[in-house]
C-alpha positions in Angstrom: 0.2 -0.1 0.3 1.8 3.2 -0.9 2.2 5.9 1.3 1.3 9.6 0.6 2.1 12.6 2.3 -1.2 13.7 4.1 -0.8 17.1 5.3 2.2 19.6 6.3 0.5 22.4 7.0 -3.0 24.9 6.1 -3.0 25.8 2.8 -6.7 26.3 1.8 -7.7 29.2 -0.1 -11.2 29.8 0.6 -11.5 31.9 -2.8 -9.9 28.5 -4.6 -10.0 25.6 -2.6 -10.3 23.3 -5.3 -6.4 23.6 -5.5 -6.0 22.0 -2.2 -8.2 21.2 1.1 -4.9 20.6 3.1 -5.3 22.3 6.7 -4.4 21.9 10.0 -6.5 23.2 12.8 -5.1 23.0 16.5 -2.1 21.0 15.4 1.3 21.8 14.0 3.9 20.1 11.7 7.2 19.2 13.3 9.9 17.9 11.3 10.4 13.9 11.5 13.8 12.3 11.9 15.3 11.2 8.7 14.1 7.8 7.7 10.9 8.2 9.2 7.7 7.2 7.6 6.7 11.0 7.0 8.3 14.2 6.7 6.5 15.7 9.7 4.7 14.5 12.6 1.4 16.6 13.9 1.4 17.7 17.3 -1.5 19.1 19.4 -1.0 22.7 19.7 -0.9 24.0 23.5 -4.1 24.1 25.4 -5.0 26.7 28.3 -5.8 26.6 32.0 -7.1 29.6 33.7 -4.2 31.8 35.5 -6.2 34.9 36.6 -9.5 36.6 36.0 -9.6 40.1 35.9 -13.3 42.4 35.6 -13.3 43.9 32.2 -14.2 42.9 28.6 -11.2 44.0 26.5 -7.5 43.4 27.5 -5.9 46.5 25.8 -2.6 45.9 26.6 -0.3 42.7 27.9 3.2 43.3 28.8 5.8 41.9 30.9 8.6 44.9 32.0 11.4 44.3 34.3 9.9 40.7 35.3 6.3 41.9 36.5 3.5 41.4 34.5 1.3 44.4 33.6 -2.2 44.7 32.0 -4.6 47.4 30.7 -8.3 46.3 30.8 -11.2 48.6 30.9 -9.2 51.9 31.5 -7.5 50.6 34.6 -3.3 49.6 34.8 -3.0 46.4 36.7 -0.5 44.4 38.1 -0.5 40.8 37.9 1.2 38.7 40.2 2.4 34.8 39.7 0.1 33.7 42.7 -2.7 35.3 40.9 -2.9 38.7 42.9 -4.1 41.4 41.0 -3.4 45.1 42.0 -5.4 48.1 40.5 -2.7 50.6 39.8 -4.6 53.5 38.2 -6.6 54.7 35.5 -6.3 55.6 32.1 -7.9 56.3 28.9 -10.0 53.3 27.9 -8.7 52.8 23.8 -8.2 50.2 21.2 -4.8 52.2 20.7 -2.8 51.2 24.1 0.3 49.6 24.3 2.9 48.9 27.1 6.7 49.5 27.2 9.5 50.2 29.7 12.6 48.9 31.4 13.5 47.9 34.7 11.2 49.6 37.3 9.5 52.2 34.6 6.5 51.2 33.2 5.3 53.3 30.1 2.0 53.3 28.4 0.3 54.9 25.7 -3.4 54.8 25.9 -6.2 56.9 23.9 -3.6 59.6 23.3 -2.1 60.1 27.0 1.2 59.0 28.1 1.3 57.9 31.4 4.6 56.4 33.9 4.2 53.9 36.6 7.5 54.4 38.9 6.7 51.5 41.1 4.5 53.8 43.6 2.8 56.1 41.6 1.1 56.3 38.0 1.7 60.0 36.9 0.9 61.5 33.9 4.4 63.6 32.7 4.3 67.0 31.0 4.0 67.0 27.7 7.2 67.3 25.5 7.5 68.4 21.9 3.6 67.3 21.5 0.6 66.3 23.5 -1.4 63.4 21.4 0.7 60.3 22.2 0.3 57.6 20.2 2.5 54.6 20.9 5.9 54.1 23.1 8.8 52.2 22.9 11.9 51.9 24.5 15.6 51.7 23.5 18.7 52.4 24.7 18.0 54.1 27.8 15.4 56.5 26.0 11.9 56.3 25.8 10.3 56.9 22.4 6.6 58.3 21.8 5.0 58.6 18.4 2.4 61.2 17.6 -1.0 60.3 17.3 -2.0 60.9 13.5 1.0 62.7 12.9 4.7 62.1 11.6 6.8 63.3 14.7 8.2 61.3 17.5 9.9 62.3 20.7 12.3 60.6 23.2 12.6 61.3 26.8 15.8 62.4 28.7 18.3 59.5 28.7 17.4 57.1 31.7 14.3 59.3 32.6 11.0 58.3 31.3 9.1 61.3 33.1 11.0 63.9 31.4 10.1 64.9 28.0 12.4 67.9 26.5 10.6 69.9 24.1 13.3 69.7 21.8 13.9 66.0 21.7 11.9 65.2 18.9 12.4 64.6 15.0 10.1 63.9 12.1 9.7 60.7 9.7 9.2 62.8 6.8 11.0 60.6 3.9 7.1 59.6 3.1 4.1 61.6 3.6 2.1 59.2 6.0 1.5 58.9 9.8 3.4 56.9 12.0 1.7 54.1 13.8 4.2 52.2 16.1 7.9 52.7 17.5 9.7 49.3 17.5 13.4 48.5 18.9 15.0 46.0 16.7 18.6 45.0 16.8 19.6 48.3 18.2 17.8 50.1 15.8 14.6 52.2 15.8 11.8 51.1 13.5 9.2 53.6 12.8 6.1 52.1 11.2 3.9 54.1 9.1 0.9 53.6 7.3 2.3 53.0 4.3 6.2 53.2 4.9 8.6 52.5 7.4 11.8 54.5 8.5 14.4 53.2 10.2 16.3 55.5 12.8 19.6 55.0 15.0 21.2 56.2 18.1 24.2 58.6 17.4 25.8 58.5 20.6 25.5 62.2 20.8 22.8 63.7 23.7 19.3 65.5 23.8 17.9 66.7 20.6 20.9 64.6 18.6 20.5 61.4 19.8 18.8 59.9 17.0 19.3 59.9 13.4 17.5 58.3 10.3 19.9 55.7 8.4 21.0 56.6 5.1 18.6 55.3 2.5 16.8 53.2 5.3 13.1 53.5 4.3 10.9 50.7 3.6 8.1 51.0 0.9 5.5 49.3 2.7 3.4 50.1 6.0 1.5 48.8 8.6 -1.9 47.5 8.1 -3.1 48.6 11.4 -1.9 49.6 14.9 -2.0 46.0 16.3 -0.7 43.8 13.6 2.8 43.8 14.3 4.6 41.9 17.2 8.2 41.4 18.3 9.9 38.1 17.7 13.8 36.9 18.8 15.6 39.9 16.5 13.0 41.1 15.0 9.4 41.6 14.2 6.4 39.9 12.5 3.7 42.3 11.0 0.8 42.7 8.4 1.7 45.0 5.6 -0.6 47.8 4.3 -0.8 45.4 1.3 -2.5 42.7 3.5 1.0 40.3 3.2 2.4 39.3 6.2 6.4 39.9 6.4 9.0 39.3 8.8 11.6 42.4 9.6 15.2 42.0 10.6 18.4 44.0 10.0 17.2 46.8 7.6 14.9 44.6 5.7 11.5 42.9 5.3 10.7 39.1 4.0 7.2 38.5 2.8 6.3 35.0 3.9 2.4 34.6 3.8 0.7 32.1 1.2 -2.4 32.9 -0.5 -5.0 31.3 2.5 -3.9 33.7 4.8 -3.9 36.7 2.3 -7.2 35.9 1.3 -8.4 35.7 5.2 -6.9 39.1 5.9 -8.4 40.3 2.7 -12.1 38.7 3.9 -11.8 38.8 7.4 -11.3 41.0 10.6 -7.7 40.7 11.7 -7.3 42.1 15.3 -4.0 41.4 16.8 -0.8 39.7 16.3 1.3 38.3 19.2 4.3 35.7 19.6 4.9 32.4 21.9 7.0 29.6 22.1 6.5 25.7 22.3 9.3 23.4 22.6 11.9 25.2 20.2 9.0 26.4 17.8 8.4 30.2 17.7 5.0 30.7 16.8 3.6 34.0 15.1 -0.3 34.7 15.4 -2.8 37.1 13.6 -5.6 36.8 15.4 -9.2 37.1 13.7 -12.4 38.0 15.1 -14.2 36.3 12.8 -12.4 33.0 12.0 -9.4 30.6 13.5 -6.1 32.6 13.8 -3.3 31.8 11.3 0.0 31.0 13.0 3.4 30.9 11.1 6.0 28.8 12.6 9.4 30.5 12.3 11.3 27.4 12.9 9.9 25.3 10.1 8.4 28.0 7.8 5.0 26.6 8.0 1.6 27.8 8.9 -1.1 26.3 10.8 -4.6 27.6 12.3 -5.6 28.0 15.9 -9.2 27.6 16.9 -11.6 27.6 19.9 -14.7 25.4 19.4 -14.5 25.8 16.0 -14.3 29.7 15.7 -11.6 32.5 16.6 -9.2 31.9 19.2 -10.1 34.0 22.2 -6.4 34.8 23.1 -5.6 38.3 21.8 -2.2 39.0 23.4 1.0 36.7 25.1 3.7 37.2 26.9 5.9 35.2 28.8 5.7 35.9 32.8 6.8 34.2 35.8 8.5 31.3 33.6 5.5 30.3 31.5 3.8 31.9 28.3 0.5 33.2 29.3 -2.3 34.5 26.7 -4.8 37.4 27.6 -8.5 36.6 26.3 -11.7 38.6 25.8 -13.4 39.0 29.0 -10.4 39.8 31.1 -9.2 36.2 31.5 -5.4 35.3 31.2 -4.7 31.6 30.9 -1.7 29.8 30.9 -0.5 27.8 27.8 0.2 23.9 29.0 0.4 20.6 27.0 -2.8 19.4 28.6 -4.6 18.8 25.3 -7.5 21.0 26.7 -8.9 24.3 26.2 -9.7 26.2 29.6 -11.5 22.9 30.6 -13.1 22.4 27.6 -12.3 20.1 24.6 -9.4 20.9 22.4 -10.4 20.0 18.7 -7.5 18.9 16.5 -8.3 18.7 13.0 -6.0 17.7 10.1 -7.6 17.8 6.3 -5.5 16.3 3.8 -4.6 17.1 0.1 -6.4 16.1 -2.6 -5.7 12.5 -4.2 -6.3 13.2 -8.0 -5.9 10.6 -10.4 -5.3 12.6 -13.9 -9.1 13.1 -14.2 -10.1 9.3 -13.7 -12.5 7.9 -11.0 -10.9 5.6 -8.8 -12.1 3.1 -5.7 -10.5 3.0 -2.3 -10.7 0.0 -0.8 -8.8 1.2 2.5 -6.9 3.9 4.2 -4.7 3.4 7.2 -3.7 6.5 9.5 -0.6 6.2 10.9 0.2 7.8 14.5 0.8 7.4 18.4 -1.3 4.3 19.2 -1.8 2.7 22.7 -0.1 5.2 24.6 -3.4 7.4 25.8 -4.1 7.0 29.4 -7.5 8.4 29.8 -9.2 5.4 31.5 -10.9 4.6 28.3 -10.2 3.7 24.6 -9.2 7.0 22.8 -11.4 7.4 19.2 -10.2 9.3 16.4 -12.9 10.5 14.0 -12.9 10.2 10.1 -14.7 11.9 7.5 -14.4 11.6 3.6 -15.3 13.8 0.8 -15.0 12.4 -2.9 -15.6 15.7 -4.5 -12.5 17.9 -3.7 -14.1 19.1 -0.3 -17.2 20.5 -1.3 -19.3 17.8 0.5 -18.4 15.3 3.3 -19.6 12.1 4.5 -20.6 10.8 7.8 -18.3 10.7 10.9 -16.8 7.5 11.3 -15.0 6.8 14.1 -11.9 4.4 15.3 -10.1 3.4 18.1 -6.5 4.2 18.6 -6.0 1.5 21.0 -6.1 0.8 24.6 -3.0 1.7 26.7 -0.4 -0.8 25.9 -1.7 -2.1 22.6 1.1 -0.7 20.3 0.4 -2.7 17.3 -3.1 -1.3 16.7 -3.8 -0.5 13.2 -6.2 2.4 12.4 -8.1 2.0 9.2 -11.4 2.7 7.2 -12.3 0.4 4.7 -14.5 0.2 1.6 -14.6 4.1 0.8 -15.9 3.4 -2.7 -15.3 5.7 -5.7 -14.0 8.9 -6.1 -12.6 11.7 -8.6 -11.2 13.9 -5.8 -10.5 12.5 -2.4 -10.0 14.3 0.8 -9.6 13.0 4.5 -10.4 14.7 7.4 -9.2 13.5 11.1 -10.4 14.9 14.2 -9.5 14.1 17.9 -11.0 15.5 20.7 -9.5 13.4 23.4 -7.6 14.8 26.5 -4.5 13.0 25.5 -1.3 13.9 23.5 -1.9 11.8 20.4 0.4 12.8 17.8 0.2 11.6 14.1 2.2 11.2 11.2 1.8 13.6 8.1 1.4 10.3 5.9 -1.6 8.2 5.4 -1.3 4.6 3.8 -4.1 4.9 1.0 -5.2 1.9 -1.3 -6.2 2.9 -4.8 -7.6 0.7 -7.5 
């Protein structure tokens, strides 16, 4: 029986899904050892469990500064402790345009056009410097950087003092005629993301108003799609451009990395945020949508998968590594720990893999049997774990009934997971789903018998 590669990443384009039906939802691909039966194994994404709950509908920002976690929720700055304690540190404007930066004991926040500093004792609003309408904040090399809301200027604090904004410490990003959205520190340089362009500035080594200068020729002809669609990654940034394409930023250049399916989702759906987290050496960049599963890019493999909660949008809106674990903020003020428990906040974590299309040069064919390859006989959940199959014979347009098969009792390592007598098809696609609270790994290849 020949082995065919079952699935490697999410590729399905809703506008043209006849080209491929391939999807990974709550699975991600991990390269298999050389000589394996498949190129990749399919692993469950990290599940979630409750960490902290704070009253408030929207978590506007979530960051770790000086080893302590902070969040802005419903017009309040909250300090989150590892033991679950929550402290109200003061009021801020409640705005979607909010971010947190800082260094050491100084936590800086831009929210709804205002700039605030938490010094460990008091939340203050420093006197305005070069301008009063604050957009976003960043920290780089001892300076706090603040962009102008709906403007092209940015200002910086006195060295080492985020509460002192000298009136002459500013410059204008004027290589292109567009407003600034976010400042980002990348590899020691200051990236200024605008609506249609990016400028890269650097520290000069001089003081006060001469502290920053634009790198010669360092203007990128691509902007940021919206305020929240950029996140830091090791050595760079991941962002969605104003053209609806995903990019990696590093050095002084950007690299496009999105696929057609991702770009279709960005054009047709509502992306709300980008964020980053890690799992066992995998580095994940997330595009979260309000109305469909998130698209997730793995920096380690260059492959995409999708992340869902209850079949719809992922309810995580931001992520940060806090107190030795990756945590996510969710709608409703809930903060959860990412963990390999194969559950989603106490509910089932439904993992789905949809195969590529099996197409035999336009002719119909029979499929007497398929065999799923994976980790059988290892799930200790006090019952026999099940895997669910569905098959499409018309390229993913319609699907047959759900068929359940055993993944083997504990210790039943020779269990073969097969489905027989699938009948005739012109373009065969297979869907495999697992909801068991167990770490069940699949191979990305299936045995398929064809006549």
